[in-house]
N, C-alpha and C positions, 0 to 999 in steps of 0.2 A: 740038381738045381736046388739052391737054397730058397725057402720061402721068403717073402719080402721083409718080414718082422725079424729075421734071424740077425742076431748081433754077436759076432765071434768074440771069444775071450781076449783081453788084452795081454799082450806078451808080459812077462813079469819084468823084463829088463827095459821096458819102454820108459821114456822120460816122464816124471811126475806131472809135468804140465799137460803132456799129451793125454795122460790118464785122466786127468781132470776134465779136459776137453770132451773126452769120450763119455765120461759120466754125464756131463751137462747135456750132451746130445741124446743120451738115452732118456734122460729125465724130461727134456724139452724137445718135442719133435720139430723138425724143420718147419719154419714158418712161425714158430712162437715168438712172442714179443721179446726182444733181447733185454728190455728193462725188467720184465717179469723174471727172467733168468737171474739177473743181477740182484733183484729183490729176494729171490729164493735163497740165494747164498748169504745175504745179510741176515735174513730171518732165521736161518739154520743156526747161526751163531748166537742168537738171542736166548738165553737160558729158559724164558718163559715159554718159548716155542720149540726149542730144540728137540723135544721127544714126540712132536706131532708126527702122525703118519705123512709120508711123502705127498699123498694126494691132497691132504688137508693143508699141507704147507704150500703146495702149488696154488691152491685155491686162494689162500691168504696172500701169496705173492702177487697174484692177478688183481687182488682187491685194494692193496695199499696205494697211497698217493705220495708222491715225492714233493717235498717242499724245500726250498733254499732260503737261508736267512743270512743276512749280512752281520758283521760283528756288531754286538751290542743291540741288535733288533730283537724285539720281544715276540715270542710265539703266541702267548696269551698273558692276560693279567689276572691277578687275584680277584675273585668273585665273578669272573666271566662266566657264562653257561658253558659247561664242559660238553664236548661233542664226541671225544674219543681220545685215544692214546697215541704216544708217539715213540718211535725207535730211532735213535741216533745212528745214522749211517756213517757220517764223517763229521768231525768237529767236536764241539763241546758246549753243553748247556748248563746254566746255573739256575736253580730253583730258589726263589726269594720269598720272604713272607714279612709283612709289615706288622709290628706290634701296636698296642693300644696307644703308644706315645708317638707314633708315626715313623718310628726307626726300622729301616729295612735291614733284615738279617738273611744271610745265605744259609739255606738248609743243607744243601749238598750240590755237587756237580755231577752231571750225567755225560759219560763218555760213549765211545763207539760201541755198539751193540747193547746198550743200555736202553732202558725205557722208562716213561714216566706217564701219569695221567690215566692209568689203566681203569680206576674206578669209573671214569666218565663213559667207558665203553659199555658198562652195564646199567647205567641209569643217568637221569638228567640231573646231575649234581653240579653245582657251581665249583669253579677251581678254588682250592684252598691255598694255592701259591701262584706266584708269577714264574714264568719261564723265560729266559733270556739268553740268547746265543752269545757265548764268550768269543768265539771264532767265526769265521764263515762256516756255516753248518748246513748240512743236508740231513733231513729226517724223513722217515717214512710214517705218514699218518694212517691210522686205522680207526675209522669212525663207525658210530652206531648203525647208520645206514648201510655201510658196507657189510657189517656183521649180519644184518637182516637179510641182505642180498643173498650172502653165502647160505644162511639158513634156509632160504627159500629155494635156491637152486642146488644146493649140495647140502642136505641135511646131515649127513654124517660128518662132514667137514665142520659144519657149523657146531655140532654137539661136541667135537673134540676140543675145538677152540674155546668154547665156553667152559669145558671142564678144566683146561689148563689155566684159565684166568680164575676160576673159582677156587681151583686147588691152591693157587698162589695166595688168593686172598685169605683163605682159611689159615695157611701157614702164617700169614701176616698177623692175623687175629691171635693165633697160639703164641706168637712171639710177644705181642703186646700184653697178653695175659701174664706171661712169664715175667716181663719187666715190671709190671704192676704189682705182682707178688713180692718181688724183691724189694720194691720200694715202700709199699704200704702193708705187706703181710698178705697171707693167703685169704683170710676171711674177708678183709676190707676190699681187696682186689676182685675176688668173685662176686661179692655183693655189687660192686661197681659194675661189672660186666653184665650181671643179671638185670640190674636196673635199666641199663642201656639197651639190652635185648627187649625188655618189656615195653620200652617206648618206641621201638621201631614201627610199628603199626600206626603210630600217632604222627610219625614224621611225614612231611610232604615229600612228594617224589623229587622235588628240586631243593637242594640245600640252600636255606636263606642266607644272605650275606649278614655277617655280624653288625 
């Protein structure tokens, strides 16, 4: 008699859809929230979280919040307090910024499985851009209180999520440095980065609006 936890191997010739269902059932035991299962598969396709351990990804899937937006509806506005990050499950979002003359410019568009606003996950910074749905859009919101809850209940998962975000921000800084070196030369670029680093302790925890 097989023990209750035994899961027989899938036949090699089984239909791919049935194999996917089998994997989902093994990852999410009976009675688990179907929305969390769907969230898991969305997050698994997000480059930022793709390499998280399965347990951490499941904890993250339990923590995120679904939000639906109509076409042209704003998710947030420039200078709003930032509460966390968003992952696009379906639809498309444009990121906008207003210059000193009041002219609005589109920075970029964010599509399915892409994300934005991650800086606000780690600190109380104001938004540096506005986010507007281009089409009917569903996003998964992951906010600072959610991260704090994961850290409290699942410290290991919380650590790996923070590490993933920090690694992404470090890569971003390296790329910004490279662009500045190409634009202004190595000495001037590194001096600029060093001056910025020396001012960090003087900055407020909340980014002031210009």
